[in-house]
C-alpha positions in Angstrom: 11.3 68.6 96.2 14.9 67.5 95.9 16.0 64.7 98.3 19.7 64.1 98.9 21.9 61.1 99.2 25.4 61.5 100.7 27.6 58.6 99.5 31.1 57.9 100.7 34.0 55.5 101.3 33.9 54.6 104.9 31.7 56.4 107.5 32.2 59.9 106.1 28.6 60.2 104.8 27.1 59.3 108.2 29.6 61.5 110.1 28.8 64.5 107.8 25.1 64.1 108.4 25.6 63.8 112.1 27.7 66.9 112.1 25.2 68.8 110.0 22.4 67.8 112.4 24.5 69.2 115.3 25.1 72.5 113.5 21.8 73.0 111.7 19.2 70.6 113.0 17.4 67.7 111.4 17.7 67.2 107.6 15.1 64.5 107.1 15.5 64.6 103.3 19.2 63.6 103.5 20.1 59.9 103.4 23.7 58.6 104.0 25.1 55.5 102.4 28.6 54.2 103.0 31.0 51.8 101.3 32.6 49.5 103.9 35.3 46.9 103.7 33.0 44.3 105.2 30.1 44.8 102.7 32.4 45.5 99.8 31.3 46.9 96.4 28.3 44.5 95.9 27.1 45.4 99.4 27.4 49.1 98.6 25.4 48.6 95.3 22.6 47.0 97.3 22.7 49.6 100.0 22.7 52.4 97.5 19.7 50.9 95.6 17.8 50.6 98.9 18.7 54.2 99.9 17.8 55.5 96.5 14.4 53.9 96.7 13.8 55.8 100.0 15.1 59.0 98.6 12.9 58.7 95.5 9.7 58.6 97.4 7.7 61.8 96.9 10.7 63.6 95.3 11.0 65.5 92.0 14.7 64.6 91.9 17.5 63.0 93.9 20.9 64.7 94.2 23.8 62.5 95.2 26.7 64.1 96.9 29.8 61.9 96.7 33.1 62.1 98.5 35.1 62.0 95.3 34.8 61.6 91.6 35.4 58.2 90.0 35.3 56.1 93.2 32.8 53.4 93.8 30.1 55.7 95.3 30.4 58.0 92.3 30.4 55.1 89.8 27.3 53.5 91.3 25.4 56.8 91.6 26.3 57.7 88.0 25.1 54.3 86.8 21.7 55.0 88.3 21.7 58.7 87.2 22.3 57.9 83.6 19.9 55.0 83.4 16.7 56.0 81.4 14.7 53.8 83.9 15.6 56.0 86.9 12.8 58.2 88.0 12.7 60.8 89.3 15.8 62.3 87.6 19.1 62.3 89.4 22.3 64.4 89.5 25.6 63.5 91.0 28.2 65.9 92.5 31.7 65.1 93.9 33.5 66.8 96.8 30.8 66.7 99.4 31.7 68.8 102.5 29.9 70.1 105.6 29.0 73.6 104.1 27.6 71.8 101.0 25.5 69.6 103.2 24.2 72.5 105.2 23.2 74.3 102.0 21.0 71.4 100.9 18.2 73.0 102.9 18.3 75.9 100.4 17.8 73.6 97.4 15.4 71.1 98.9 12.2 73.0 97.7 13.4 73.1 94.1 11.9 70.7 91.5 14.7 70.5 88.9 17.5 68.4 90.2 20.0 69.7 87.7 19.2 73.3 88.6 19.5 72.3 92.2 23.0 70.8 91.6 24.1 74.0 89.9 22.7 76.2 92.6 24.4 74.0 95.3 27.7 74.3 93.6 27.3 78.1 93.3 26.4 78.4 97.0 29.3 76.1 98.1 32.3 77.2 96.0 32.8 80.5 98.0 33.2 78.4 101.2 36.4 76.9 99.8 39.1 79.4 101.0 42.6 79.6 102.3 43.1 81.3 105.7 45.0 84.6 105.6 45.8 87.0 108.4 43.5 89.9 108.9 44.9 93.3 108.4 44.8 95.4 111.5 45.5 98.7 109.8 42.9 101.2 110.8 41.6 103.7 108.3 41.3 107.4 109.2 38.0 107.4 107.3 34.8 107.2 109.3 
């Protein structure tokens, strides 16, 4: 079983989980953690460690979905992911969005967190599109 942490600058992680719950229903294996101005980086490190401890319980792996690469949430998550002491294994992805969060239900039952990360990317990449007008030309073929 893969549990998921959504980590972001500001309230994005909590808002994404709230929106996902509205669209999909409860995702009890998803845990938000946010970096706030008031808590600062040290507060985020502590909050992340606490959230990670919850996400690790009964999990085969923990997948962290960050808002962007190289920011504080990414750096803190990567620090844990690359520590040999971290068990179960972790993977970290950047660019979390609502479709990605909704697709976590499809990877939750997996046991390999790195395979889960790759599958989640494959499921989500087609959702990144540019709007284009629909052609209204009707074919004579039936």
